[in-house]
C-alpha positions in Angstrom: 0.1 -0.1 -0.1 1.4 3.5 -1.0 2.2 5.8 1.8 0.7 9.3 1.1 3.4 11.7 0.7 3.4 15.4 1.9 1.2 17.7 -0.3 2.6 20.2 -2.5 3.5 23.7 -1.2 2.3 26.6 -3.4 2.6 30.4 -3.1 -1.0 31.8 -2.9 -1.4 34.4 -5.7 -5.0 35.1 -5.0 -7.9 34.6 -2.5 -9.1 32.0 -4.8 -5.7 30.0 -4.1 -6.5 30.2 -0.1 -10.2 29.0 -0.8 -9.0 25.9 -3.1 -6.4 25.0 -0.9 -8.8 25.2 2.3 -11.8 23.6 0.5 -9.5 20.6 -0.3 -8.9 20.3 3.4 -12.7 20.6 4.0 -13.6 17.9 1.6 -10.8 15.6 2.9 -12.2 15.6 6.4 -13.4 12.2 6.8 -12.8 11.1 3.5 -10.2 9.2 1.6 -7.6 11.8 0.2 -7.5 9.7 -3.1 -10.9 10.0 -3.7 -10.8 13.9 -3.2 -7.7 14.1 -5.5 -9.2 12.1 -8.1 -12.3 14.3 -8.1 -10.5 17.6 -8.0 -10.4 18.7 -11.2 -14.3 18.3 -11.7 -14.8 19.9 -8.2 -12.8 23.1 -9.4 -15.0 23.1 -12.7 -18.3 22.9 -10.4 -17.0 25.2 -7.6 -16.2 28.3 -10.4 -12.6 27.4 -10.3 -12.5 28.7 -6.7 -13.2 32.4 -7.7 -13.6 33.6 -4.0 -16.2 36.1 -5.2 -18.2 33.8 -7.1 -18.3 30.8 -4.8 -19.2 33.6 -1.6 -22.3 34.7 -3.8 -23.5 31.0 -4.6 -27.5 31.0 -3.5 -29.1 28.4 -1.6 -30.5 27.4 -5.0 -26.8 27.0 -6.6 -26.0 25.0 -3.4 -29.1 22.8 -4.3 -27.7 22.4 -7.8 -24.1 21.3 -6.5 -25.7 19.0 -3.9 -27.0 16.9 -6.8 -23.9 17.7 -9.2 -21.8 14.4 -9.8 -18.6 16.3 -10.2 -18.4 17.5 -6.8 -18.4 15.3 -3.4 -22.2 15.8 -2.8 -22.1 16.8 0.9 -24.6 19.8 1.4 -23.0 20.7 4.7 -19.5 20.9 3.3 -21.0 22.4 0.0 -22.3 25.4 2.3 -19.4 25.4 4.5 -17.1 26.4 1.6 -19.4 29.2 0.7 -19.3 30.4 3.9 -15.8 30.0 4.3 -15.3 32.0 1.0 -17.3 35.0 2.5 -15.2 35.0 5.6 -11.8 34.8 3.8 -13.2 37.9 2.0 -13.9 39.7 5.0 -10.7 38.8 6.9 -8.5 39.8 3.8 -10.4 43.3 3.8 -10.3 43.6 7.7 -6.6 42.7 7.8 -5.3 44.3 4.4 -4.5 40.7 3.2 -5.4 37.1 3.9 -1.7 36.5 4.6 -1.5 39.5 7.2 -4.4 37.7 8.9 -2.8 34.2 9.2 0.3 35.8 10.5 -1.6 38.2 12.9 -1.3 35.5 15.8 0.9 34.7 18.4 2.0 31.3 17.2 1.2 28.3 15.2 -1.2 26.9 17.8 -3.1 30.2 18.1 -3.5 30.6 14.4 -4.9 26.8 14.3 -7.4 27.8 16.9 -8.6 31.1 15.1 -8.8 29.2 12.0 -10.8 26.6 13.9 -13.2 29.7 15.1 -13.4 31.5 11.9 -14.0 28.5 9.3 -16.1 25.4 8.9 -15.2 22.0 8.8 -11.6 22.8 9.7 -10.2 20.3 12.1 -6.6 20.2 13.4 -5.2 18.2 10.8 -7.1 20.2 8.0 -5.7 23.5 9.7 -2.2 21.9 9.7 -2.3 20.9 5.8 -4.0 24.3 4.9 -1.2 26.2 6.5 1.6 23.9 5.1 0.5 24.3 1.8 -0.1 28.0 1.6 3.5 28.4 2.7 2.9 29.4 6.3 5.3 28.4 9.1 4.2 25.1 10.9 5.9 22.6 13.1 7.8 19.4 11.7 5.0 16.7 11.1 6.7 14.6 13.8 6.8 17.6 16.4 2.9 18.3 15.5 2.0 14.4 15.7 3.9 14.1 19.1 1.9 17.3 20.5 -1.4 15.8 19.3 -0.6 12.6 20.9 0.4 14.3 24.1 -2.9 16.2 24.1 -4.9 13.1 23.4 -3.4 11.4 26.6 -4.6 14.4 28.8 
């Protein structure tokens, strides 16, 4: 069985790049990363190529259509979360001058994760770690992060 390798890092050029990486983490929550990766090209197509403003303005009717669209993972709650997350990315970008500045406005990695989980839907600890890693923010090594999670679970 092949092991999962670290996802490729990227330098976000737009808010849509942040939304795409975050949405992949949302879709992967509780699912096989292989399934999500296999569907990703059609998910991108159905989700307006992750144009943050287009996604943020999707209506309830649009969400109902997406929930029936075989190009996407048809989890209505996750689809709605992505729309809400797009709206929140826009708000935080405006509030902080850039979304990158928002990400860097916290004291450390743990504070960033805590705030991400508060601000965005369907982003757990693993999703936050992967999101921050992929968009090029500082994260602890995977071994260090996993050890800290193991220590928390023993408490």
